[in-house]
C-alpha positions as CSV (number, residue, x, y, z in Angstrom):
1,M,-13.9,0.7,-8.6
2,L,-11.5,-1.5,-6.8
3,I,-9.0,-0.4,-9.1
4,N,-9.3,2.9,-10.6
5,P,-6.5,4.4,-13.2
6,A,-7.7,7.9,-12.6
7,A,-7.7,7.7,-8.8
8,R,-4.0,9.4,-8.2
9,R,-4.7,12.1,-10.7
10,A,-8.2,13.0,-8.9
11,L,-6.9,12.8,-5.4
12,R,-3.8,14.7,-6.2
13,K,-5.9,17.5,-7.5
14,A,-8.4,17.5,-4.4
15,L,-5.2,17.7,-2.3
16,A,-3.7,20.5,-4.3
17,D,-6.9,22.7,-4.2
18,S,-7.8,22.3,-0.6
19,D,-5.8,23.1,2.6
20,F,-5.8,19.9,4.3
21,D,-3.6,19.1,7.4
22,V,-3.4,15.2,7.7
23,V,-4.7,12.9,5.1
24,H,-6.3,9.6,6.7
25,A,-6.5,6.5,4.7
26,H,-8.7,3.4,6.0
27,L,-7.4,0.0,4.7
28,G,-8.5,-3.5,4.5
29,V,-6.6,-6.3,3.0
30,V,-6.9,-5.2,-0.3
31,S,-7.5,-1.3,-0.9
32,P,-6.0,0.1,-4.1
33,F,-7.7,3.4,-3.7
34,A,-6.5,3.8,-0.1
35,M,-3.2,2.7,-1.2
36,D,-3.0,5.2,-3.8
37,G,-4.5,7.9,-1.1
38,V,-1.2,7.2,0.9
39,Q,1.4,7.4,-1.9
40,V,-0.2,10.7,-3.4
41,A,-0.3,12.2,0.4
42,L,3.6,11.3,0.7
43,D,4.1,12.9,-2.7
44,A,2.4,15.9,-1.6
45,S,4.6,16.0,1.5
46,L,1.2,15.6,3.6
47,P,1.2,14.2,7.2
48,V,-0.6,10.8,6.7
49,A,-2.4,8.5,9.0
50,A,-3.3,5.1,7.7
51,T,-5.7,2.7,9.8
52,W,-6.0,-1.2,9.3
53,H,-9.9,-2.4,9.7
54,S,-9.0,-6.0,8.9
55,V,-7.0,-9.0,9.9
56,T,-4.2,-9.5,7.4
57,G,-4.5,-13.4,8.1
58,R,-3.1,-15.7,5.4
59,S,-2.1,-12.7,3.3
60,E,0.2,-11.7,5.8
61,P,3.0,-13.1,3.6
62,V,1.9,-11.4,0.5
63,V,1.7,-7.8,2.4
64,R,5.4,-8.7,3.7
65,A,6.6,-9.2,0.3
66,L,4.8,-6.3,-1.1
67,G,6.5,-4.2,1.8
68,Y,4.1,-1.3,1.8
69,P,3.4,-1.1,5.7
70,A,7.2,-0.7,6.4
71,R,8.0,1.7,3.5
72,W,5.0,4.0,4.9
73,A,6.9,3.6,8.4
74,R,10.0,4.7,7.2
75,R,8.4,7.9,5.6
76,G,6.9,8.9,8.5
77,V,3.1,7.4,8.2
78,A,1.5,6.9,11.4
79,L,0.2,3.3,11.4
80,S,-3.0,2.3,13.5
81,A,-5.5,-0.4,13.5
82,V,-9.0,-0.9,15.1
83,S,-7.6,-3.8,17.4
84,A,-4.7,-5.4,18.6
85,V,-5.6,-8.3,16.7
86,A,-5.6,-6.4,13.5
87,A,-2.6,-4.3,14.5
88,A,0.0,-7.3,15.4
89,P,0.7,-8.6,11.9
90,V,1.0,-4.9,10.7
91,E,3.5,-4.5,13.6
92,R,5.5,-7.4,12.5
93,I,5.6,-6.3,9.1
94,A,6.6,-2.7,9.6
95,K,8.4,-3.5,12.8
96,T,7.3,-0.1,14.4
97,P,4.5,0.5,17.1
98,V,1.0,0.6,15.8
99,S,-1.5,2.6,17.5
100,L,-5.2,1.6,18.4
101,I,-8.3,3.7,17.1
102,P,-11.3,1.5,17.6
103,N,-14.4,1.8,15.9
104,G,-17.1,4.1,17.3
105,I,-20.7,3.4,18.4
106,D,-23.3,5.4,20.2
107,T,-23.4,4.2,23.5
108,S,-26.3,6.4,24.4
109,F,-28.5,4.6,21.8
110,W,-27.0,1.2,22.3
111,S,-27.8,1.0,26.2
112,A,-29.2,-1.5,28.2
113,G,-33.1,-1.5,28.7
114,E,-35.2,-3.2,31.3
115,V,-34.2,-6.8,32.0
116,C,-36.7,-9.1,30.3
117,P,-37.5,-12.0,32.4
118,A,-35.9,-15.3,31.1
119,G,-37.9,-18.3,30.6
120,D,-36.5,-22.0,30.7
121,G,-34.5,-21.6,27.7
122,L,-31.6,-19.3,26.7
123,R,-32.1,-16.7,24.0
124,V,-28.9,-16.3,21.8
125,V,-28.6,-13.5,19.4
126,S,-26.1,-12.5,16.6
127,A,-26.1,-10.0,13.9
128,M,-23.7,-10.4,10.9
129,R,-23.1,-10.3,7.2
130,L,-24.3,-13.8,6.1
131,A,-21.1,-14.9,4.7
132,S,-18.9,-17.9,5.1
133,R,-15.9,-15.6,7.1
134,K,-18.7,-14.9,9.5
135,R,-19.7,-18.4,10.1
136,P,-23.4,-18.1,10.4
137,Q,-23.6,-21.8,9.7
138,Q,-21.3,-23.1,12.2
139,L,-23.0,-21.0,14.8
140,I,-26.3,-22.8,14.0
141,E,-24.5,-26.1,14.2
142,L,-22.9,-25.0,17.6
143,V,-26.4,-24.1,18.9
144,E,-27.9,-27.2,17.8
145,R,-24.9,-29.3,19.7
146,A,-25.4,-27.2,22.9
147,R,-29.2,-28.0,22.7
148,A,-28.4,-31.8,22.5
149,V,-25.7,-31.7,25.4
150,S,-27.6,-29.3,27.7
151,G,-31.3,-30.9,27.1
152,R,-32.6,-27.1,27.4
153,D,-34.3,-24.9,24.8
154,I,-32.0,-22.7,23.3
155,R,-33.3,-20.2,20.7
156,L,-31.1,-18.4,18.1
157,T,-31.6,-15.3,16.3
158,I,-29.0,-14.2,13.6
159,A,-29.7,-10.8,12.0
160,G,-28.1,-10.0,9.0
161,D,-28.5,-10.4,5.2
162,G,-25.8,-12.0,2.8
163,P,-25.0,-14.4,0.2
164,L,-25.6,-17.6,2.5
165,R,-29.3,-16.2,3.2
166,R,-31.0,-18.3,0.8
167,R,-29.1,-21.4,1.9
168,L,-29.5,-20.9,5.5
169,D,-33.1,-20.2,5.0
170,S,-33.7,-23.5,3.5
171,R,-32.0,-25.6,6.2
172,C,-33.1,-23.3,9.0
173,P,-34.2,-25.8,12.0
174,H,-37.5,-24.3,13.9
175,W,-35.5,-23.1,16.9
176,C,-33.5,-20.7,14.8
177,R,-34.9,-17.6,13.3
178,L,-33.3,-15.3,10.5
179,P,-35.0,-12.1,10.2
180,G,-33.0,-10.3,7.7
181,R,-31.2,-6.9,8.0
182,L,-33.0,-4.9,10.8
183,S,-33.2,-1.2,11.6
184,A,-30.8,-0.2,14.6
185,G,-34.1,0.5,16.8
186,A,-35.2,-3.2,15.9
187,L,-31.7,-4.7,16.5
188,R,-31.4,-2.8,19.7
189,D,-34.9,-4.2,20.9
190,L,-33.5,-7.8,19.8
191,Y,-30.4,-7.3,21.8
192,R,-32.7,-6.3,25.0
193,S,-34.8,-9.4,24.8
194,A,-31.7,-11.8,24.6
195,D,-29.8,-13.4,27.2
196,V,-26.3,-13.8,25.3
197,Y,-24.7,-12.7,22.1
198,A,-22.7,-15.3,20.2
199,S,-20.0,-14.1,18.1
200,P,-18.2,-17.2,16.2
201,A,-16.1,-15.5,13.6
202,V,-12.4,-16.0,14.0
203,L,-10.9,-13.6,11.8
204,E,-12.9,-10.6,13.4
205,A,-10.8,-7.3,13.4
206,F,-13.1,-5.2,15.4
207,G,-16.8,-6.7,15.6
208,I,-19.2,-3.5,15.8
209,A,-22.4,-5.6,16.2
210,A,-20.8,-7.3,19.0
211,A,-19.7,-3.8,20.7
212,E,-23.6,-2.6,20.3
213,A,-24.7,-5.9,21.8
214,R,-22.3,-5.5,24.5
215,S,-22.9,-1.6,25.1
216,C,-26.8,-2.9,25.3
217,G,-25.7,-4.9,28.5
218,L,-25.4,-8.6,27.0
219,P,-22.7,-10.7,27.7
220,L,-20.8,-12.3,24.9
221,V,-19.5,-15.5,23.8
222,T,-16.5,-15.5,21.5
223,R,-13.5,-17.1,20.2
224,A,-10.1,-16.3,21.7
225,E,-8.4,-15.4,18.2
226,S,-11.5,-12.6,17.8
227,A,-10.8,-9.2,18.3
228,V,-14.2,-9.4,20.3
229,A,-12.4,-11.0,23.0
230,S,-11.0,-7.7,24.1
231,M,-14.3,-6.5,24.7
232,I,-15.1,-8.6,27.6
233,E,-13.4,-10.0,30.7
234,H,-13.4,-14.0,30.8
235,E,-15.9,-15.4,33.3
236,R,-16.9,-11.7,34.3
237,T,-18.8,-10.0,31.3
238,G,-18.7,-13.0,28.8
239,L,-16.9,-16.0,27.8
240,V,-13.7,-16.4,25.8
241,V,-13.3,-20.0,24.1
242,G,-10.6,-21.3,22.5
243,D,-12.2,-23.5,19.8
244,D,-15.8,-24.6,18.7
245,D,-16.2,-27.5,21.2
246,E,-15.7,-25.0,23.8
247,F,-18.1,-22.5,22.4
248,A,-20.8,-25.3,22.4
249,T,-19.9,-26.1,25.9
250,A,-20.0,-22.4,27.0
251,L,-23.7,-22.2,25.4
252,S,-24.5,-25.1,27.2
253,R,-23.4,-23.7,30.7
254,L,-25.6,-20.7,30.0
255,A,-28.3,-22.7,29.1
256,T,-28.1,-24.9,32.4
257,D,-26.4,-22.2,35.1
258,S,-28.9,-19.2,35.7
259,M,-26.7,-18.2,38.2
260,L,-23.8,-17.8,36.0
261,R,-26.1,-16.2,33.4
262,E,-27.0,-13.6,36.0
263,R,-23.4,-12.9,37.0
264,L,-22.4,-12.1,33.6
265,S,-25.3,-10.4,32.6
266,S,-25.3,-8.2,35.9
267,A,-21.4,-7.2,35.2
268,S,-22.0,-6.5,31.5
269,R,-24.9,-4.1,32.3
270,T,-22.5,-2.3,34.8
271,D,-19.3,-2.3,32.9
272,R,-18.8,0.5,30.4
273,I,-17.7,-0.8,27.2
274,G,-15.6,2.4,26.0
275,F,-16.2,2.7,22.4
276,G,-18.2,5.9,22.6
277,W,-17.6,8.7,20.0
278,P,-15.9,10.7,22.6
279,D,-13.4,8.3,23.4
280,V,-12.7,7.5,19.4
281,L,-12.5,11.0,18.7
282,G,-9.9,11.8,21.3
283,K,-7.6,8.8,19.8
284,T,-8.3,9.9,16.5
285,L,-7.0,13.4,17.1
286,A,-4.0,12.0,18.8
287,E,-3.2,10.0,16.2
288,Y,-3.3,13.0,13.7
289,D,-0.9,15.0,16.2
290,R,1.4,11.8,16.0
291,A,1.2,12.0,12.2
292,R,1.8,15.6,11.9
293,R,5.0,15.0,14.4
294,L,6.4,12.1,12.2
295,A,6.0,14.1,9.2
296,T,8.2,16.7,10.5
297,Q,11.1,13.9,10.9
298,R,11.0,12.8,7.2
């Protein structure tokens, strides 16, 4: 349950009955169970690492008023986040450095396949939970604007499911496909058959689907506020835009400029993305060492 009155007692027993070296809590904006875990671990004098997986956004004043990141930092908790975008508000609130531990993907599985010859149009793909925060409706509208401006046949496929699925299905234009939730293999095949991955969300703390698409060799188009922007080099492995108008313009450019599309695709297929499990494991173990060092300074 989101709020479980028995959680602290169960956690306290679990920690007392086992010989743990570090407790690692994973938090979103609202994470009562993980927050209880941090407090129980501190009470048990165990080293603690706490990783934020979401962007605090408009909740930052509330989190600042509650003050728990700053209290945890003073008590020696090693604070981290999955991206610089997620880390920035935590650093402002806690007034202490926040490490980066990105999410990991299987880069050997999410790898580029053979180049699929492009036709006259542009094949745009995205994968997301079909919810307002991910902005699927806005993406459809942006592609529609890009089609009108470019005069080219731009096709959009959005994989995923969620509360907006029925509404989107009822309004879906003929050039947009909503196949629902796909298996990993089917999603990889979809990425390998596309020209570009579109990530329209603004409050994106990491973007696992975008990282998988990037590992498959797809260039990305994303908003500058999103953590996905850190996965690409602007004008080399993707396009970073400032607002929705620029997003539609970027898609139009890709539809009309085959040299740009080929240049971005070539660099994306060559550059290593760096979110493989060996990378993430090394950073995680280093953070556990940091948590142990900080615990000795309490």
